[in-house]
C-alpha positions, -999 to +999 in steps of 0.1 A: +591-515+455+578-543+477+547-523+484+540-518+447+543-555+441+520-564+470+494-538+458+496-552+423+490-587+436+461-576+457+446-557+428+450-588+405+434-610+432+405-586+435+399-584+398+401-622+395+376-627+424+352-603+408+355-620+374+353-655+390+387-664+377+403-671+410+377-697+421+381-734+416+350-752+402+329-770+427+331-808+423+296-822+425+305-858+419+294-880+448+322-894+470+303-921+489+273-944+485+255-923+511+258-892+489+244-911+459+214-924+478+208-890+494+209-873+461+185-897+446+161-892+475+163-854+472+157-856+434+127-879+440+114-855+466+118-826+442+099-845+415+071-852+440+069-816+450+067-804+414+038-829+408+020-816+439+025-780+428+011-788+394-020-805+409-025-776+433-023-751+405-049-771+385-072-773+415-070-735+421-077-729+384-107-751+386-120-734+417-115-699+401-132-711+369-162-724+389-165-691+408-165-672+375-191-695+360-213-691+391-210-653+389-219-652+352-249-675+357-261-654+386-258-622+366-275-638+336-303-652+357-311-619+375-312-598+343 
């Protein structure tokens, strides 16, 4: 009977791990001042990267628009 009990425990653990019930939640609260400062720096860096990404997307859109306008003007002028 011990084998049945062990098998049942293993099955229960497997089911819980697949459902995420056996895991403890991750504590994201900072423990030290260093972690607070580091997190602030990472968040600021993330904000800066999002701003750069937005500017780059705008620049690429403007270049693509200029190319389209140039092609249209060349086709209209040659006709």
